[in-house]
C-alpha positions in Angstrom: 116.7 -99.4 0.1 116.6 -101.8 2.6 118.3 -105.1 3.3 115.7 -107.5 2.2 115.7 -105.9 -1.5 119.5 -105.7 -1.6 120.0 -109.8 -0.5 118.0 -110.9 -2.9 120.7 -110.3 -5.6 123.9 -110.3 -3.0 124.8 -113.6 -4.2 128.4 -113.1 -6.4 129.5 -115.2 -9.1 133.0 -114.3 -8.8 134.9 -116.6 -10.7 134.0 -119.5 -12.9 136.6 -122.1 -11.2 136.2 -125.5 -10.4 137.2 -126.1 -7.4 135.5 -129.4 -6.2 135.2 -131.5 -9.3 137.4 -132.9 -12.1 135.7 -133.1 -14.9 136.8 -130.5 -17.1 134.2 -126.9 -16.9 133.7 -125.9 -20.2 131.1 -123.8 -21.7 129.9 -124.7 -25.3 127.9 -122.2 -27.5 126.4 -122.8 -31.1 125.5 -120.0 -33.2 123.8 -119.5 -36.7 124.2 -116.9 -39.0 123.9 -116.1 -43.1 126.6 -115.1 -45.1 125.1 -114.7 -49.3 121.8 -116.5 -47.6 123.8 -119.3 -47.0 124.1 -120.5 -43.3 126.7 -120.8 -41.1 127.1 -122.3 -37.7 129.6 -121.3 -35.4 130.4 -124.0 -32.4 132.6 -121.6 -29.8 133.7 -123.1 -26.2 135.4 -121.7 -23.5 137.5 -124.0 -21.0 138.6 -123.1 -17.7 142.3 -123.5 -17.8 142.4 -124.6 -13.8 139.9 -127.7 -14.6 142.6 -129.2 -16.8 146.1 -131.4 -15.6 148.8 -128.8 -15.8 152.1 -129.7 -17.0 154.9 -128.3 -15.3 157.4 -126.4 -16.9 161.2 -124.8 -16.3 161.1 -121.6 -14.9 157.9 -122.1 -12.6 155.7 -122.2 -16.0 152.5 -124.3 -16.5 151.0 -125.4 -19.8 147.8 -127.9 -20.2 146.5 -129.8 -23.2 143.4 -131.0 -24.4 141.7 -132.6 -27.4 138.7 -131.7 -29.3 136.2 -133.2 -31.5 133.4 -131.4 -32.6 130.7 -133.5 -34.3 127.5 -132.8 -36.3 125.1 -135.8 -36.2 121.8 -135.7 -38.3 120.3 -139.0 -36.9 122.4 -141.0 -36.5 125.0 -139.9 -39.8 127.7 -137.9 -39.4 127.6 -134.9 -41.6 130.8 -133.3 -41.0 133.2 -133.4 -37.9 136.5 -131.5 -36.7 139.1 -133.6 -34.5 142.5 -131.3 -33.4 144.4 -130.6 -30.1 145.0 -127.2 -28.3 148.1 -126.2 -26.1 147.7 -124.0 -23.8 150.1 -120.6 -23.6 153.4 -121.5 -20.8 152.6 -119.3 -18.0 152.9 -118.7 -14.6 149.3 -119.5 -13.9 146.5 -122.1 -15.9 145.3 -120.3 -19.0 142.3 -120.7 -20.2 140.8 -121.7 -24.0 139.1 -119.9 -26.5 138.3 -121.6 -29.9 135.7 -121.5 -32.5 134.7 -123.4 -35.6 132.9 -123.0 -38.6 130.4 -125.4 -40.8 128.4 -124.9 -43.4 125.1 -126.8 -43.0 122.0 -127.1 -45.2 118.5 -127.1 -43.8 117.9 -129.6 -41.2 117.9 -130.5 -37.7 121.2 -131.8 -35.9 122.9 -132.8 -33.2 125.7 -130.9 -32.2 128.6 -133.1 -30.0 131.7 -131.3 -28.6 133.9 -134.0 -26.6 137.2 -132.6 -24.5 140.1 -135.3 -23.1 142.4 -133.5 -21.3 145.7 -134.6 -22.8 147.8 -135.1 -19.5 144.8 -137.4 -17.8 142.5 -139.4 -20.1 139.9 -139.7 -17.3 139.0 -135.9 -17.3 136.9 -135.4 -19.7 133.6 -133.7 -20.8 130.6 -134.2 -23.4 128.0 -131.3 -24.3 125.5 -132.1 -27.1 122.8 -129.9 -28.2 119.9 -129.7 -31.0 120.4 -127.1 -33.4 117.6 -126.5 -36.1 119.6 -124.9 -39.5 116.6 -123.1 -41.5 116.5 -121.6 -45.1 117.0 -118.3 -45.9 113.5 -116.5 -45.5 112.0 -114.2 -47.6 110.4 -112.4 -44.6 112.5 -110.5 -42.1 114.2 -112.5 -39.2 117.0 -112.4 -36.5 120.4 -114.5 -36.0 120.9 -115.8 -32.6 121.9 -112.5 -30.0 125.8 -113.1 -28.5 126.8 -111.4 -25.7 130.6 -110.1 -25.8 132.8 -108.7 -23.5 135.3 -107.6 -25.3 135.8 -106.1 -29.5 139.2 -105.7 -30.6 140.0 -104.0 -34.2 142.0 -106.2 -35.8 143.1 -107.5 -39.9 143.8 -110.9 -38.3 141.4 -112.7 -40.9 142.7 -116.5 -40.1 141.3 -115.2 -36.1 138.5 -117.9 -35.7 136.8 -114.8 -34.1 137.3 -112.3 -37.1 134.3 -110.8 -38.2 133.6 -107.3 -39.6 137.4 -106.0 -39.0 137.0 -107.1 -35.5 138.1 -110.0 -33.1 134.5 -110.7 -31.4 135.3 -112.2 -27.8 132.1 -114.2 -26.0 131.6 -113.9 -22.6 132.0 -117.2 -21.3 128.7 -118.9 -19.7 127.3 -115.2 -20.3 128.4 -114.2 -17.1 130.0 -111.1 -16.4 132.3 -111.1 -13.5 133.5 -108.0 -11.2 136.1 -106.9 -13.4 134.2 -106.6 -16.3 132.2 -103.4 -16.7 131.0 -103.4 -20.4 128.4 -105.6 -22.1 128.7 -105.7 -25.7 125.3 -106.9 -27.5 126.0 -108.2 -31.2 123.0 -109.3 -33.2 121.9 -109.6 -37.3 119.1 -108.9 -38.8 118.3 -110.5 -42.0 115.5 -109.7 -45.0 114.4 -106.3 -43.7 114.0 -105.3 -47.4 110.9 -107.5 -47.1 109.0 -105.4 -44.5 105.9 -103.3 -45.2 107.4 -100.6 -43.4 109.9 -98.2 -44.8 111.3 -97.0 -41.1 112.1 -99.6 -38.2 114.5 -99.4 -35.1 115.8 -101.9 -32.7 114.6 -101.4 -29.0 117.5 -103.6 -27.0 116.8 -103.4 -23.3 118.4 -105.6 -20.0 115.6 -106.6 -17.1 116.4 -107.7 -13.8 114.6 -110.7 -13.4 115.1 -110.6 -9.3 114.0 -107.2 -9.1 111.0 -105.9 -11.2 111.1 -102.7 -9.2 114.1 -101.3 -11.1 113.6 -99.7 -14.5 115.1 -101.3 -17.3 117.9 -100.1 -19.4 116.6 -99.4 -22.8 118.8 -98.2 -26.1 117.3 -97.4 -29.5 118.8 -97.9 -32.6 118.0 -96.6 -36.2 118.4 -99.8 -38.5 118.1 -99.7 -42.8 115.3 -101.8 -44.5 118.0 -103.5 -46.3 118.8 -107.5 -46.9 120.9 -107.3 -43.8 121.7 -105.4 -41.0 124.5 -105.5 -38.0 123.9 -104.7 -34.7 126.8 -103.7 -32.1 125.9 -102.0 -29.3 127.7 -101.0 -25.7 126.4 -101.1 -22.1 127.8 -99.9 -19.6 127.7 -102.3 -16.3 129.7 -100.9 -13.8 127.0 -100.0 -11.6 124.9 -103.3 -12.3 124.0 -105.0 -9.4 124.6 -108.9 -9.2 121.6 -110.9 -10.2 119.7 -112.7 -13.3 119.1 -110.5 -16.4 117.3 -110.8 -19.5 118.6 -108.8 -22.7 116.3 -108.6 -25.7 116.2 -106.7 -28.8 112.9 -106.3 -30.6 112.2 -104.3 -33.9 109.6 -102.1 -34.2 108.0 -99.9 -37.0 106.6 -96.4 -36.6 103.2 -97.6 -34.9 105.6 -99.4 -32.1 104.5 -102.7 -32.9 107.1 -105.7 -32.6 107.6 -107.5 -36.0 111.0 -109.3 -34.8 112.3 -110.0 -31.2 115.2 -112.3 -29.6 116.2 -112.6 -25.9 119.1 -113.9 -24.1 119.9 -114.7 -20.5 122.9 -113.3 -18.7 124.1 -113.3 -15.0 126.5 -110.3 -13.4 128.8 -110.2 -10.1 129.7 -107.0 -9.1 130.1 -107.8 -5.2 132.2 -104.5 -4.8 129.3 -101.8 -5.9 126.7 -104.5 -3.8 128.7 -103.8 -0.5 128.6 -100.2 -1.4 124.5 -101.0 -1.1 124.6 -103.1 1.9 126.1 -100.4 3.9 123.4 -98.7 3.5 121.0 -101.3 5.2 120.3 -102.4 8.5 119.5 -106.3 9.1 121.3 -108.7 10.9 121.9 -112.3 9.6 122.5 -113.6 13.0 118.6 -112.7 13.8 117.6 -115.2 10.9 117.4 -118.8 10.7 121.6 -118.7 9.3 122.3 -117.4 12.5 121.2 -120.3 14.3 123.8 -122.5 12.8 127.1 -123.8 13.6 130.0 -123.4 11.8 129.7 -127.4 10.7 126.2 -127.4 10.2 126.4 -124.2 7.7 128.8 -126.2 5.6 126.9 -129.5 5.7 123.8 -127.2 4.4 125.6 -125.3 1.9 127.2 -128.4 0.6 123.7 -130.0 0.2 122.1 -126.9 -1.7 124.3 -127.4 -4.7 122.4 -130.1 -6.4 120.0 -127.1 -7.3 122.5 -124.4 -8.3 123.3 -123.1 -11.7 127.1 -123.5 -12.2 128.2 -120.5 -12.1 126.6 -120.2 -8.3 128.5 -123.7 -7.6 131.6 -122.1 -8.2 131.0 -118.9 -5.6 130.0 -121.7 -3.4 133.1 -123.8 -3.7 135.0 -120.3 -3.2 133.6 -119.9 -0.1 134.0 -123.0 1.4 137.4 -123.1 0.6 138.2 -119.5 2.1 135.9 -120.5 5.2 134.1 -117.3 4.6 131.6 -118.1 7.4 130.0 -114.5 7.0 129.6 -114.9 3.2 128.5 -118.3 3.2 125.8 -117.3 5.6 124.9 -114.4 2.8 124.6 -117.3 0.3 122.0 -119.4 2.3 120.0 -116.9 3.4 119.7 -115.3 0.1 119.1 -118.5 -1.9 116.1 -119.3 0.5 114.8 -115.6 1.0 114.6 -115.2 -2.4 113.1 -118.9 -2.9 110.5 -117.7 -0.8 110.6 -114.1 0.6 107.5 -114.6 2.8 108.8 -117.5 4.8 112.4 -118.4 4.1 113.0 -120.5 7.3 110.1 -122.6 6.4 111.5 -123.7 2.7 114.9 -124.2 4.3 113.5 -126.3 7.0 111.7 -128.6 4.4 114.7 -129.5 2.4 116.9 -129.8 4.9 114.4 -132.6 6.2 114.9 -134.0 2.2 118.6 -133.6 2.6 119.4 -135.6 5.4 117.1 -138.5 3.9 119.1 -138.3 0.7 122.6 -138.3 2.9 121.4 -141.6 4.6 119.8 -143.3 1.6 123.0 -143.1 -0.3 125.9 -142.5 1.9 129.0 -144.0 0.7 132.4 -144.4 1.3 133.3 -141.8 -0.7 131.1 -139.1 0.8 127.9 -137.6 2.0 124.7 -139.1 0.1 124.1 -135.7 -1.1 127.3 -135.5 -2.8 127.3 -139.0 -4.6 125.8 -139.2 -8.7 122.7 -140.5 -7.2 121.9 -138.0 -4.1 122.4 -135.2 -6.5 120.2 -136.3 -9.2 117.7 -137.0 -6.9 117.9 -133.2 -5.1 118.4 -131.5 -8.2 115.6 -133.4 -10.2 113.1 -134.9 -7.2 111.8 -138.4 -6.7 111.9 -140.5 -10.1 108.7 -141.8 -11.2 110.3 -145.5 -11.8 113.8 -147.4 -10.6 115.1 -150.5 -11.9 117.6 -151.6 -9.7 119.5 -155.0 -11.0 122.2 -156.4 -8.4 123.3 -160.1 -10.0 123.6 -159.9 -13.9 126.2 -161.9 -15.4 129.3 -159.6 -16.9 127.8 -156.5 -14.9 128.0 -154.5 -12.2 124.8 -153.6 -9.8 123.1 -150.6 -11.6 120.1 -148.9 -11.3 117.9 -146.9 -13.9 116.1 -143.8 -13.0 113.4 -142.4 -14.9 111.9 -139.4 -15.0 108.3 -138.4 -16.8 109.9 -134.6 -16.9 112.4 -132.6 -15.4 110.7 -129.5 -14.4 114.1 -127.6 -14.4 115.0 -128.1 -18.2 111.4 -128.8 -19.3 112.8 -132.3 -21.0 110.7 -134.9 -20.6 110.8 -138.9 -20.6 114.3 -138.4 -19.1 116.4 -141.7 -17.9 119.7 -141.8 -16.0 121.8 -145.1 -15.6 124.0 -145.3 -12.5 126.2 -148.5 -12.1 128.6 -149.4 -9.1 131.7 -150.8 -10.6 133.5 -150.9 -7.5 131.2 -153.3 -6.3 131.3 -152.0 -2.7 130.5 -149.0 -0.8 127.0 -148.0 -2.3 129.1 -145.7 -4.8 127.3 -146.2 -7.7 128.2 -143.4 -10.5 126.2 -142.1 -13.4 127.0 -143.8 -16.7 124.2 -142.7 -19.1 121.8 -140.0 -19.0 119.3 -138.8 -21.9 119.6 -135.4 -20.2 121.6 -132.9 -22.7 122.2 -131.4 -19.2 123.8 -134.2 -17.8 126.3 -137.0 -18.6 125.9 -138.3 -21.7 127.8 -141.6 -23.1 127.1 -143.3 -26.3 129.2 -146.2 -25.4 127.7 -146.7 -21.8 126.5 -150.6 -22.5 130.2 -151.2 -23.2 131.4 -150.1 -20.1 128.2 -151.5 -18.4 129.2 -154.8 -19.4 133.1 -154.4 -19.7 133.6 -158.1 -18.0 132.5 -159.0 -21.8 135.2 -157.6 -24.0 134.8 -160.2 -26.6 131.0 -159.5 -26.8 131.4 -156.0 -28.4 129.2 -155.1 -32.0 131.6 -153.7 -34.4 135.1 -152.5 -33.3 135.9 -150.9 -30.0 136.3 -147.3 -31.3 133.3 -147.0 -32.9 130.5 -149.3 -31.3 128.1 -148.5 -29.2 126.4 -151.7 -28.0 127.4 -155.9 -27.6 126.0 -158.8 -28.2 122.4 -159.8 -27.2 122.1 -161.9 -24.4 119.2 -163.7 -22.6 120.6 -162.5 -19.3 121.8 -159.3 -20.3 118.8 -156.6 -20.1 120.3 -153.4 -19.6 119.3 -151.4 -22.8 115.7 -153.2 -23.1 115.4 -151.4 -19.2 116.5 -148.5 -20.6 114.7 -148.0 -24.2 111.5 -150.1 -23.3 110.4 -148.6 -20.0 108.0 -145.3 -20.6 
């Protein structure tokens, strides 16, 4: 194996820390299954403890507290909600939270919103939403969502929210398996196989490396009964699985090897110790590549400029490399990114992006930091140049604001997306993202109230539930936001 091949997956995702951003770092998973043909929806989440404010206790212990609001919407109607608080254990280091809430829903299309608020810092919060389609029980074979777990423990604790089938199923946060995890556990349910015309079926479970087409997939087969309900729980050893991006697939096949059902799930693996063993067999010198020409300051600059293009797990590693001043690791990270993006001419892609990043740095530079570290710079580098921009400088009761319009976000596949930035400080080019229609970025249903905070007596409805202010001929933000397509 040569060095070029190895570097394509050398990036290790290490830990899910939150070193540069104050926002609560959380992973939300929504899954659906059926019990006695009734659809149940599980909303589970993992909150990174270090992204919450820590209260210092006696004996050098700390604890954190978070408020949780899970809301199920159908259109504008609230179908169900759960509101509660969580307190971490008293430990010497920040503790992560995991929790799950279960809902029984009728067939239909829903929006699931999870809002998290740090009890010790109300400004530290996160809101995540996702669409959900609940189907009626079907009279032909179908499959539940795939869940990836990193621990299954036998238990009789039926009050534990993660209890099912005599076990506690602990999900893998962010579908990410870090270096201390040596096992991946797959869980799924198969339904109505008794309606299949075949009298013998099998589940083919495979794991494929998305970065390396030359690697053979891991495959397991499991015989399954043609019954109303089947549960799949399968273990894979990942101790010698290299770092990178993977796809897990479950296929139900008949005796003729025809696929009658299939589902896939993406996950990431970090295994730097095993990667380093492979690297010992290679001979490439990074100092002979384009990253070897960069000074220490230039290296840090270009890594920070790359952040908007990275998924959250890679940002966590990038933050760690920058914090520890790991120059060699930084070189590997930068080279690996562009070598994976363009294996033939990585330098050319790096140089092109460098010019864009520098232009963004100049255009959006503020008193807060470099242009690509501002909210506008981040969105520009992540999604590209907007199709249209409305910029408003002197509207009564509102600070300067901008609305960006995109026909399509290539990264997410979303269409007709809008981003609203505003400058509440009125100086320093410090525009902040107030609201967007992308489910992957900040969403704020009360954005209009915050934009027109200087008109507190013109809110329509009570302050808790209101989302709009009174119409005014000089108040145009909602008109711009809703009418421009």
